[in-house]
N, C-alpha and C positions, 0 to 999 in steps of 0.2 A: 438433516441440518441440526448440529447440536453445538454449544459452546464447548471448545475444545478443552480437554484436560491435560496434565503434564504428560500422561502417557500418550498423547496425540501428537506430541512435538516432533518426534522423529518422523511421522509421516507427513505433517504440514510442512516441515523444513525441506524434505524430499520434493515435495509437490512444488514448493517455491523455487527451489534449486533447477528442477526439471523444466520449468516454464519460464523462467526469467533470463535464460542465458543470452538470449537475443534481444532482450529489452534495451533501448538506446540509454535510458536513465542509469539503468544498473551498469551498462558498460562505461558510462562517462566516470561513474564512481570507481569501479574496480580495475579500469585500465585494461589493455589488450594483452599484456605479458602474464607470466607466472602460471600457477596452478588455478585457472579460472573458476573451475567447479567448486574448489574449496573456499575461494573468497566469497563466491555467491551463497555456499551454503552457510558460511559464518555470518553474512548479512542476514540470510533467512532465519538464522537461529536467533540472532539479535532482535530482529523485528517480531518473531513469534513471541519472545519473552516479554518485549515492551507490551504488545498488544494484550498478551495474556494477563500481565499484571493490571491491566485497565479493563478486564473483563470483555475484550474485544477480538478474541481468536476463535475462529468458527472452522468446522470441518464438516463437509457433506456427509449424507447418510451412506454413500456408496464408497467413501474415504478416498475419493479421487480429486476433490477440489477443496480449496482452504481459501478463507477470506480473513483479512486483518482490518478491523473497523471499530474504532472506539471513540467515546466521548471526549471532544476536545479539552475539558476541563478536569478530565479523571486523572488521579494521581496513583502511582504505584511503583516508583523507582525502587529497586533493591539491589543488593549486591550482585545477584545472578545477572541483572539486567545491565550494570555497569561493567561486569566483568565480560559479558558477551560483545559489549559495544568496544570495549578496549582490544578485544582479540581480533575483531573485524579490523579495527583501525591499524593494528599491528601487521595485518596480511596484506595492506595495500601500501603502494610506494609513499613516502613522505609527501611528495608532490601533490599526489592525489588527495591525501588527508586535508592538505590546505585548501585544495580546489573545491574538495567536498564541502568543507565549513563555509567557504564563501558562498557556494551554490545553496547550502541550507539557510544561510542568512538571509539570501535574497528571497527565497521561497516564504520564509516566515514573515518576512517583512510585507510581502504581496498577498499572503493568504487572507482570506475573509476573517474578520477579527471577531465576529459574533460566535455565540455557542454552537457547536455543529458535531457531526459525526465525521471523523476523518478516516476516509476509505484508503488504506495504504497498499494493500496488496490484494489481488485476485488472481489466483492460480488454479487452473483446471487441466489436468494431463489429457492426452488425446483421447484415451478410453474412458473418459469422465462421464459419458452420456449427458443426462438431465442435471448434473452437479451446478453447472453455471446458473441455470435457471432457479435451482433451489436456492443457492446462496443469494442471488439477485433479490428474489422474492422475500425473503426472510429480511434482507436488510432495509429493503423499502418498507416493509411492514414496521421495522424498528423506528425508522424515520417518521413514519406516520404516528406511531404510538407515542414517541416522544417529542413529536412536533419539532424536529430538528432537521436542517438541511444537510444533505451528504456532500462533503468536499472531497476532490481527488485532483492529482495532477497526472498527467500523461503525456509522453512524447511520442506516441505511436498514433500517427494520423488515422489509420484505421479504427483503433479504439475509441478516439475522439468521435469519429462518425457514429459508432455503435452506442456510445454514451448519450450523445444528442438524440438518438432514436428513442432512448429511454427516459428523456426529459431533463437531461443535464444540458446547462448552458455555460458557455465559455465567458469567465468574468474578467479574466486578464491572460495576456499571451506574453510570453518570454521568447523573443525570436532567436535568440543564441544562449542556450542554457549550458552550453559545452559542446565542443566537436560540431559546432554549426546546427546543432538541433534545436527545433522549436519545442517548448513546454507550455502545455495549454492547462490553465487553473479552471477548473469547472465545479459547478454547484447544481444540484438538483434539491429544489424546495418540496417540502411536505405538500401533499396535494391539497390539504384544506387551506393552507397558506397561499398555494398558487392560485386556487379558486377565488380567494378574498382579494387579491391584488387586482 
């Protein structure tokens, strides 16, 4: 598990593209038509650059898993990030751009407001072996070291169940985040904080 470099971007974007094609939240944003793989790749490229600019892009030691998780108050916007976001926006229908902006507005409004680590993406390819556990353990250790909760949103019920097994709790539920899909807002507090409460 290492902090990703610019040389890792191509592999990280490939991993995100390969693992998020069936993700409901991604499908709500990109829509059913057009070159779906290209749109997911552009989303992955934007997400990687944004996380990288905030020291929050990670790749597993076997290079089959990638995680994007960064401090909520980290600043890092640059032209490359702006351009990647613009390229992605232009690859989806105007109706979807408006829907995505409304969706993001709702998510930001209901997301926990305190300082936290925002866990945006976790992708592991089918031959990834122990990559998912390596990434998980590193991020949990980061949370403990910084004494910051980890926040995420998921629209996959199976993933919600897995996250709950690892100490995440649902703190808000959006019953129709688009296309009738439920979106769960989840938080995992650092262990020391959990013990004090």
